[in-house]
Phi, psi and omega in degrees: 000356178110170184295146178088358181254136179254166177289157179300151181294156180297158177089359175080007179289158180263171179289327179297321180294322182291340181261011181296141184284190182294160184283170182297318181301318180295322179296321178298315179299317179297322180296318179297317180297318179297318179297317179297317179297318180296319179296317179297318179295323178294318179296317178298318179296316178297317180300314180296322181293313181291325176297322178296324181275356177088009178244160180215102183301338182268002185290139178207142176269001179089176183288159176294140177291145179272155180166163181262159177265001177291141179235158179299140182302331182266005176279166178301317180295321179294318178294317180300320180298328180279327188273319187309318181298342182264359183258137183238161173252144180237135171241123186239130176247163180258008177092350182252356180063017179252338180223164178192170178223151176233155180189194183229172177194176178216149186274131176242189185307140177066025171078020176269152179244127175266135178208187176274148175297321184291344176285320187254005185302325180299322182294336179291346180256021177108007179274184181239160180236124176249128184244127176246128180270173184298330178278008176073011172280145184238155176205173176263164179218164179227151182283127174273320179185156178213152182228097180302328183294336177247357182059042178235151178209157176236132181238146179247113177288152176292330180211144178250355175056035178074017182294134180285150176282155181272158178270134179261133180263202181235108183290343176290344180264001179282138177232157179299133181101348177298138174288139180221159179231129176260131182235138179173205184232066180297132179055029178083004181270091187294154177071030181269136181239129173230155184229156179185209179229168170283118184271328181196164178235160177055039179276116181289125181228134175251113180258111181280175178284107184290343184267009176074020181272193184256012182290152181291154177287158178264131176258117187239129170268090200267158166273121178267137180223154174262004172298135185297117177236129183232169175307129186109338174285344185306130180092347179282165183275147165253117188245156178269188182292348177265357183083017179264140178290126176246349180198162176248112182302127189227327187212157175227153171263138181231156179283331180207153178211135177232178181291335184249353185211141176233125182289163184272197186294139173238023178086017178231092178244154185227136183232142175287128179305138186293333178296322175291317180297322179299314180296313182296319180298318178299317181292322179293322180289321184279329185228351181084356179213160182249148178284149181253105180297146179204162173239001171079047176224160172245129184273155176271106185289345183267355182287132183240005183275195180288136180079205184228130183257138173286139181305150180266336183235157176302145181236120179052042177080004180251136179291149179304324178235122181298124177301129180078003179278175182304316181293319180296317180296331181274356175099004179285148183227168178302138179089349177294146179253117179276121184263319185222152174229113184053041176083356180266122180290126185276140179262321181200178182293329179297322179294319178298314180299315181297320180294317179296319180298332182280349182273151175274140175306134183098346179282155182257138177230149179257128184242130171255126183223168183236135177220123180055039177083357181250137179273138179226165180230140179216157177247128181246150174251118184292135174244188182220149174292146175296324176232151177304132180282143180286344179219153183294147177215000000 
């Protein structure tokens, strides 16, 4: 055949057969390998791209932890769960739709609501009272009785919607450092719970008429707490670790106050002791008015020394010591200086008035006083005015 040509291969095969490519199986394997490599390269590229952009499609925080919402009965959450259904919010108008007041209250026996007098004072002049319960059902209410001198009032809702009454404790058993919970509607936010401790006891507080009226100020021997109390908490309960009411939130101390703005809580809140609130509420429900405790003396407003001095001369036609009154029966006289009341050293006349107001008529108090440089001790029995006095005595 000419130079460069070799004879055909043995076996009779042709040259075309000897040059045939790889088999089908091998091609399939190669295709799969190529696909896997391409997929891996694509995933790597996507990962690198998303990592560069700050996102990660595979990122997860894992499943939500499992657990129950039940809390121990003596925990803050457990106490709040028991107390909240008995606490209400009050919106009070003056009948002209130009002004109003808001506050809180709590339900007691037979469907009555205890609150502050300054919360419902507008309604006494022809306004209306709207009461909202914890389940957000609303109704109207009417004033059963109010006592400006203690800043307490009782309101009767038209319907209570099956709301449970709250448990009342004993404020005489409260000590400084006890944990307490304040419940109410600060700034209109109903169902608000704050917690703290009892910061002090027998703190004299004078709560004036916030509505600019002519009512007398309230003299309160208050429970002081650092639980956050704000405008709107007034009338709500201060409860202990058992969920029992130990005080009625009534006043707050603020760093500043203007005609258009009132600052919030600074950790100084004051509550009326529940033992006083219990007595006043009973009297308001049974008679529509509360008795005014007294010991029958007139104080000397110009005295600046230690303790509180009984006036030396008649004032506005009244004798310094009421003839036949508790102080007179105990032997106190004009000019005597009262140093202590039930072992508490007195700072000023406001503290004495607040302490007397907190006592129930018929209760006994021990007085240490000074006469002619000598200290003496006497026991007085608190009585009450037949009608509320227009000024403290």
